[in-house]
C-alpha beads as a LAMMPS data file, in Angstrom:
LAMMPS data file: protein, C-alpha beads

221 atoms
220 bonds

1 atom types
1 bond types

-500.0 500.0 xlo xhi
-500.0 500.0 ylo yhi
-500.0 500.0 zlo zhi

Masses

1 110.0

Atoms # bond

1 1 1 -14.298 -289.844 462.864
2 1 1 -12.431 -286.756 464.123
3 1 1 -14.549 -284.826 466.603
4 1 1 -13.152 -281.329 467.128
5 1 1 -13.198 -279.474 470.406
6 1 1 -12.912 -275.747 470.935
7 1 1 -12.405 -274.973 474.584
8 1 1 -11.502 -271.920 476.598
9 1 1 -8.335 -271.726 478.671
10 1 1 -10.499 -272.163 481.761
11 1 1 -11.138 -275.763 480.725
12 1 1 -7.457 -276.716 480.511
13 1 1 -7.355 -278.058 484.081
14 1 1 -10.043 -280.578 483.137
15 1 1 -8.129 -281.513 479.973
16 1 1 -4.946 -282.016 481.951
17 1 1 -6.764 -284.327 484.356
18 1 1 -8.114 -286.393 481.467
19 1 1 -4.822 -286.668 479.591
20 1 1 -2.224 -286.465 482.358
21 1 1 -0.540 -283.748 480.299
22 1 1 0.533 -280.626 482.111
23 1 1 0.129 -277.530 480.015
24 1 1 3.140 -275.238 480.522
25 1 1 2.757 -271.877 482.219
26 1 1 -0.261 -270.057 480.846
27 1 1 1.882 -267.048 479.952
28 1 1 3.745 -269.164 477.388
29 1 1 2.722 -269.714 473.797
30 1 1 2.492 -273.451 473.105
31 1 1 3.418 -274.629 469.595
32 1 1 2.533 -278.187 468.572
33 1 1 3.526 -280.661 465.885
34 1 1 2.156 -284.136 465.182
35 1 1 3.526 -286.852 462.901
36 1 1 5.086 -290.283 463.091
37 1 1 8.853 -290.152 463.616
38 1 1 10.447 -289.758 460.205
39 1 1 13.200 -287.117 460.287
40 1 1 13.269 -286.659 456.517
41 1 1 9.614 -286.824 455.415
42 1 1 8.118 -285.288 458.578
43 1 1 11.116 -283.050 459.331
44 1 1 11.074 -283.305 463.128
45 1 1 14.679 -282.131 463.331
46 1 1 13.796 -279.053 461.294
47 1 1 10.970 -278.324 463.729
48 1 1 13.437 -278.580 466.611
49 1 1 16.010 -276.345 464.908
50 1 1 13.345 -273.697 464.400
51 1 1 12.228 -274.182 468.018
52 1 1 15.769 -273.523 469.236
53 1 1 15.992 -270.374 467.129
54 1 1 12.668 -269.067 468.434
55 1 1 13.781 -269.760 472.009
56 1 1 16.851 -267.607 471.388
57 1 1 14.484 -264.743 470.575
58 1 1 11.715 -265.382 473.098
59 1 1 11.559 -267.499 476.229
60 1 1 7.765 -267.345 476.550
61 1 1 7.221 -270.403 474.353
62 1 1 6.923 -274.170 474.790
63 1 1 6.700 -276.979 472.218
64 1 1 4.566 -280.131 472.052
65 1 1 5.541 -283.038 469.797
66 1 1 3.121 -285.900 469.201
67 1 1 3.263 -289.099 467.164
68 1 1 4.458 -292.674 466.938
69 1 1 8.072 -292.737 468.095
70 1 1 7.991 -289.253 469.627
71 1 1 8.870 -290.243 473.177
72 1 1 11.759 -290.900 475.550
73 1 1 12.305 -294.363 474.070
74 1 1 13.501 -292.772 470.824
75 1 1 17.215 -292.393 471.557
76 1 1 17.994 -290.585 468.305
77 1 1 15.347 -287.955 468.988
78 1 1 16.356 -287.608 472.638
79 1 1 20.029 -287.200 471.730
80 1 1 19.197 -284.492 469.202
81 1 1 17.040 -282.564 471.654
82 1 1 19.827 -282.859 474.234
83 1 1 22.373 -281.665 471.650
84 1 1 20.246 -278.574 470.986
85 1 1 19.880 -277.974 474.726
86 1 1 16.108 -277.430 474.616
87 1 1 14.853 -280.491 476.510
88 1 1 12.922 -278.575 479.168
89 1 1 11.123 -276.611 476.457
90 1 1 9.864 -279.630 474.481
91 1 1 7.185 -282.090 475.643
92 1 1 7.272 -285.455 473.813
93 1 1 3.858 -287.084 474.110
94 1 1 4.202 -290.164 471.900
95 1 1 1.214 -291.695 470.117
96 1 1 -2.074 -290.220 471.310
97 1 1 -5.673 -291.294 470.828
98 1 1 -7.116 -288.061 472.244
99 1 1 -5.881 -285.531 469.706
100 1 1 -8.800 -283.079 470.056
101 1 1 -7.738 -282.648 473.681
102 1 1 -4.054 -282.378 472.779
103 1 1 -4.737 -279.730 470.124
104 1 1 -6.427 -277.650 472.783
105 1 1 -3.292 -277.659 474.919
106 1 1 -1.602 -275.629 472.156
107 1 1 -1.984 -272.143 470.742
108 1 1 -0.317 -272.803 467.374
109 1 1 -0.097 -276.042 465.403
110 1 1 2.511 -276.532 462.683
111 1 1 3.176 -278.950 459.866
112 1 1 6.811 -278.881 458.735
113 1 1 6.723 -281.916 456.431
114 1 1 8.749 -282.293 453.251
115 1 1 6.139 -284.634 451.797
116 1 1 2.445 -284.812 452.597
117 1 1 -0.538 -285.979 450.551
118 1 1 -2.827 -283.724 452.554
119 1 1 -2.104 -282.195 455.946
120 1 1 -4.961 -283.669 457.996
121 1 1 -3.361 -282.495 461.243
122 1 1 -3.648 -278.889 460.108
123 1 1 -7.347 -279.275 459.319
124 1 1 -7.944 -281.001 462.648
125 1 1 -6.146 -278.227 464.531
126 1 1 -8.086 -275.570 462.604
127 1 1 -11.354 -277.321 463.447
128 1 1 -10.374 -276.922 467.102
129 1 1 -9.900 -273.205 466.546
130 1 1 -6.100 -273.250 466.488
131 1 1 -3.706 -270.926 464.673
132 1 1 -1.606 -272.871 462.159
133 1 1 1.481 -272.791 459.940
134 1 1 2.435 -275.271 457.231
135 1 1 5.129 -276.029 454.726
136 1 1 4.100 -275.833 451.078
137 1 1 3.175 -279.496 450.775
138 1 1 -0.194 -281.197 451.216
139 1 1 -2.055 -278.332 449.491
140 1 1 -1.937 -275.781 452.356
141 1 1 -3.495 -273.177 450.054
142 1 1 -6.753 -275.070 450.615
143 1 1 -6.490 -274.810 454.386
144 1 1 -3.970 -272.283 455.739
145 1 1 -4.616 -269.761 452.937
146 1 1 -2.397 -266.966 454.323
147 1 1 0.945 -266.838 452.454
148 1 1 2.673 -265.511 455.592
149 1 1 1.930 -268.855 457.252
150 1 1 3.034 -271.145 454.398
151 1 1 6.759 -271.937 454.443
152 1 1 8.675 -273.398 451.487
153 1 1 9.621 -277.059 451.768
154 1 1 13.258 -277.478 452.913
155 1 1 15.507 -278.071 449.915
156 1 1 18.271 -279.841 451.819
157 1 1 18.395 -282.856 454.150
158 1 1 19.230 -280.510 457.028
159 1 1 17.060 -277.379 456.847
160 1 1 19.210 -274.343 456.077
161 1 1 19.229 -270.950 457.749
162 1 1 16.777 -269.508 455.252
163 1 1 14.161 -272.179 456.019
164 1 1 14.634 -271.855 459.775
165 1 1 14.195 -268.085 459.555
166 1 1 11.024 -268.426 457.478
167 1 1 9.490 -270.854 459.986
168 1 1 10.404 -268.663 462.940
169 1 1 9.049 -265.598 461.134
170 1 1 5.689 -267.356 460.656
171 1 1 5.499 -268.188 464.371
172 1 1 6.412 -264.633 465.348
173 1 1 3.798 -263.323 462.932
174 1 1 1.090 -265.224 464.797
175 1 1 2.504 -264.474 468.243
176 1 1 2.610 -260.770 467.401
177 1 1 -1.109 -260.559 466.665
178 1 1 -3.357 -258.780 469.101
179 1 1 -5.793 -260.920 471.116
180 1 1 -8.618 -259.657 468.910
181 1 1 -6.737 -260.573 465.716
182 1 1 -5.969 -264.038 467.060
183 1 1 -9.577 -264.628 468.050
184 1 1 -10.782 -263.509 464.624
185 1 1 -8.366 -265.868 462.835
186 1 1 -9.237 -268.751 465.152
187 1 1 -12.934 -268.327 464.392
188 1 1 -12.170 -268.019 460.686
189 1 1 -10.104 -271.223 460.704
190 1 1 -12.804 -273.236 462.398
191 1 1 -15.535 -271.859 460.141
192 1 1 -13.456 -272.527 457.010
193 1 1 -13.019 -276.193 457.925
194 1 1 -16.668 -276.533 458.926
195 1 1 -17.863 -275.045 455.631
196 1 1 -15.446 -276.753 453.247
197 1 1 -14.419 -280.060 454.803
198 1 1 -17.508 -281.386 456.554
199 1 1 -18.695 -284.870 455.614
200 1 1 -21.706 -283.704 453.582
201 1 1 -19.544 -281.351 451.538
202 1 1 -16.995 -284.082 450.838
203 1 1 -19.721 -286.578 449.875
204 1 1 -21.060 -284.002 447.442
205 1 1 -17.649 -283.629 445.825
206 1 1 -17.306 -287.384 445.365
207 1 1 -20.828 -287.574 443.969
208 1 1 -20.026 -284.796 441.505
209 1 1 -16.816 -286.560 440.447
210 1 1 -18.549 -289.886 439.848
211 1 1 -21.432 -288.146 438.114
212 1 1 -18.958 -286.487 435.741
213 1 1 -17.678 -289.941 434.754
214 1 1 -21.089 -290.967 433.502
215 1 1 -21.703 -290.829 429.747
216 1 1 -25.251 -291.292 428.534
217 1 1 -26.245 -292.693 431.896
218 1 1 -23.646 -295.474 431.722
219 1 1 -20.528 -295.705 433.834
220 1 1 -17.158 -295.503 432.170
221 1 1 -15.157 -298.738 432.505

Bonds

1 1 1 2
2 1 2 3
3 1 3 4
4 1 4 5
5 1 5 6
6 1 6 7
7 1 7 8
8 1 8 9
9 1 9 10
10 1 10 11
11 1 11 12
12 1 12 13
13 1 13 14
14 1 14 15
15 1 15 16
16 1 16 17
17 1 17 18
18 1 18 19
19 1 19 20
20 1 20 21
21 1 21 22
22 1 22 23
23 1 23 24
24 1 24 25
25 1 25 26
26 1 26 27
27 1 27 28
28 1 28 29
29 1 29 30
30 1 30 31
31 1 31 32
32 1 32 33
33 1 33 34
34 1 34 35
35 1 35 36
36 1 36 37
37 1 37 38
38 1 38 39
39 1 39 40
40 1 40 41
41 1 41 42
42 1 42 43
43 1 43 44
44 1 44 45
45 1 45 46
46 1 46 47
47 1 47 48
48 1 48 49
49 1 49 50
50 1 50 51
51 1 51 52
52 1 52 53
53 1 53 54
54 1 54 55
55 1 55 56
56 1 56 57
57 1 57 58
58 1 58 59
59 1 59 60
60 1 60 61
61 1 61 62
62 1 62 63
63 1 63 64
64 1 64 65
65 1 65 66
66 1 66 67
67 1 67 68
68 1 68 69
69 1 69 70
70 1 70 71
71 1 71 72
72 1 72 73
73 1 73 74
74 1 74 75
75 1 75 76
76 1 76 77
77 1 77 78
78 1 78 79
79 1 79 80
80 1 80 81
81 1 81 82
82 1 82 83
83 1 83 84
84 1 84 85
85 1 85 86
86 1 86 87
87 1 87 88
88 1 88 89
89 1 89 90
90 1 90 91
91 1 91 92
92 1 92 93
93 1 93 94
94 1 94 95
95 1 95 96
96 1 96 97
97 1 97 98
98 1 98 99
99 1 99 100
100 1 100 101
101 1 101 102
102 1 102 103
103 1 103 104
104 1 104 105
105 1 105 106
106 1 106 107
107 1 107 108
108 1 108 109
109 1 109 110
110 1 110 111
111 1 111 112
112 1 112 113
113 1 113 114
114 1 114 115
115 1 115 116
116 1 116 117
117 1 117 118
118 1 118 119
119 1 119 120
120 1 120 121
121 1 121 122
122 1 122 123
123 1 123 124
124 1 124 125
125 1 125 126
126 1 126 127
127 1 127 128
128 1 128 129
129 1 129 130
130 1 130 131
131 1 131 132
132 1 132 133
133 1 133 134
134 1 134 135
135 1 135 136
136 1 136 137
137 1 137 138
138 1 138 139
139 1 139 140
140 1 140 141
141 1 141 142
142 1 142 143
143 1 143 144
144 1 144 145
145 1 145 146
146 1 146 147
147 1 147 148
148 1 148 149
149 1 149 150
150 1 150 151
151 1 151 152
152 1 152 153
153 1 153 154
154 1 154 155
155 1 155 156
156 1 156 157
157 1 157 158
158 1 158 159
159 1 159 160
160 1 160 161
161 1 161 162
162 1 162 163
163 1 163 164
164 1 164 165
165 1 165 166
166 1 166 167
167 1 167 168
168 1 168 169
169 1 169 170
170 1 170 171
171 1 171 172
172 1 172 173
173 1 173 174
174 1 174 175
175 1 175 176
176 1 176 177
177 1 177 178
178 1 178 179
179 1 179 180
180 1 180 181
181 1 181 182
182 1 182 183
183 1 183 184
184 1 184 185
185 1 185 186
186 1 186 187
187 1 187 188
188 1 188 189
189 1 189 190
190 1 190 191
191 1 191 192
192 1 192 193
193 1 193 194
194 1 194 195
195 1 195 196
196 1 196 197
197 1 197 198
198 1 198 199
199 1 199 200
200 1 200 201
201 1 201 202
202 1 202 203
203 1 203 204
204 1 204 205
205 1 205 206
206 1 206 207
207 1 207 208
208 1 208 209
209 1 209 210
210 1 210 211
211 1 211 212
212 1 212 213
213 1 213 214
214 1 214 215
215 1 215 216
216 1 216 217
217 1 217 218
218 1 218 219
219 1 219 220
220 1 220 221
């Protein structure tokens, strides 16, 4: 049921009015993450550690976090953000029902999960024409494709320096692209999802799978 949107920056004022979300200054790169609050499986604290490191390098960046439990009522999350000293750089939006609009408030969308069956958020963001990064879980080779944007899964409960550096390097890689390079990758991401993950294509795959289970015209039991 996901209906992607791909809007220009000129439309952000309308999006803000609809969602009551204020996009940070337009000269800042906005990096988003969406997942229910689960510090181990979804690695929100790792995302925040990498955010802090990137902010030490560049100030022209802001972060959006979305998902069940990602709000001011989550004392553990709020305490950790306060501990890192990055509260003014991180918007916590909680559970949202208007994700196509939220995706379009960001420039980059990231999955930092330790475990993921398939990173739907990455596909959704790509369908909205977003740049993306992902950890190596949830088969990112089928979506992200570029090895520079796929980060190894953290091997420890608290992501180590090596993981943080790899995540930051992926963000800087995207931020360092020229406007033309970014536009080309955005178009490529949207087209890739449209060609390979549309409903008709997925139905065809299921049909082919079930057809392969037929022997002599009879279903296998």
